[in-house]
C-alpha angles and dihedrals in degrees: 000000000000118000134192118210128198114177124174123181118186126188120192129180138201091230135023115283110227095207138345143185124204126194110210125197094175102122119088122214131230115259140152088274101046133037118196109225093175137342134177138174118209109202136166088251139357114291129207117248128215142148115258125219090271095052096257123140104249126191119195114207114194121189111187097173125078114273138167099203143021128207119196120184130189119189129176154126125235135180115220122205100224091190094060115085102166139059123216115196138166118254136059119290091209095096087065091067088075119102128217135199090269095045104035118131120226125196093277093054093045091051091047091051093051092044093056102032103030084220091288119153097217137115091240092054093049090047089056090049090050092053092047092051091049089054093046101045110049117212103248118159111221095021092110139021134232090265096049114122131225088251092054094047093046094049090046093046091220137086146108137270092290090057093045089053093048092049091050091050092050092051096044094048092047090063092045101263118133110236136172141196118247128199124195147098134306129200109219137154090216107102089195091074123065119238088231103081148174132207139154138255125205128199112239130161094347099312142080115253123193125235116185103188094182094059097026092237130147095177115072094207094137097032127105112197120219106169144345134211146140091283144338094297092060096048110027113129096235129023127159153161131221145181114230126340101125116224117012130214123195125197123184126189118187129177124181116180140161111264113255120234091254088059096054 
């Protein structure tokens, strides 16, 4: 499957920002699953590129002059191998056993994980866990915030894809399975779900397997991976800091669509 991605992120401020820095994980990498046909970032000024501790492509955008808005654009075309459902990468998966504030498991999440997986390290067990979490945490936009934890979303029984991913990470790690947060894009015909998406990957039998709790999918055939990390803060597409500016408003517009014949 060949997908076309258009992603605009606009920040606007009540007052002028004296200086800002944005950390951008908006560039996908080549893998067995995804082949990058073209990709471009349109930024207010050139940004420095590097590889972060989790192997993601990270651009650092620094604006030293006063500004009252920022427009960040990502455009590209990618081919997804729909027959590939695993990722094999160099490096130890053990760092992804660590929990964070957003992905910590409390007693309720630990009990839930054992109830639905019996502590088994198998794809079938994690698929059951995924289905159970999807039943328990209803998809409700606006029910949580970007700093909501897995514990809060699980207790409130409502959240979005970020919360589904954090809850899955908490459960998987609690039974000793390395698991990581994934940010990226999803092609779906359901207008109720944003094209900008988050899901989880778990390390089983020497490879990373995807578990998309929100959509109850264990095959990432319509998913384009941008970045991975221990939680949302490590892998979110745009994260920044600023001096001044007053109140901030962020507007994101994302469109993921199959490439037309004229584009191929």
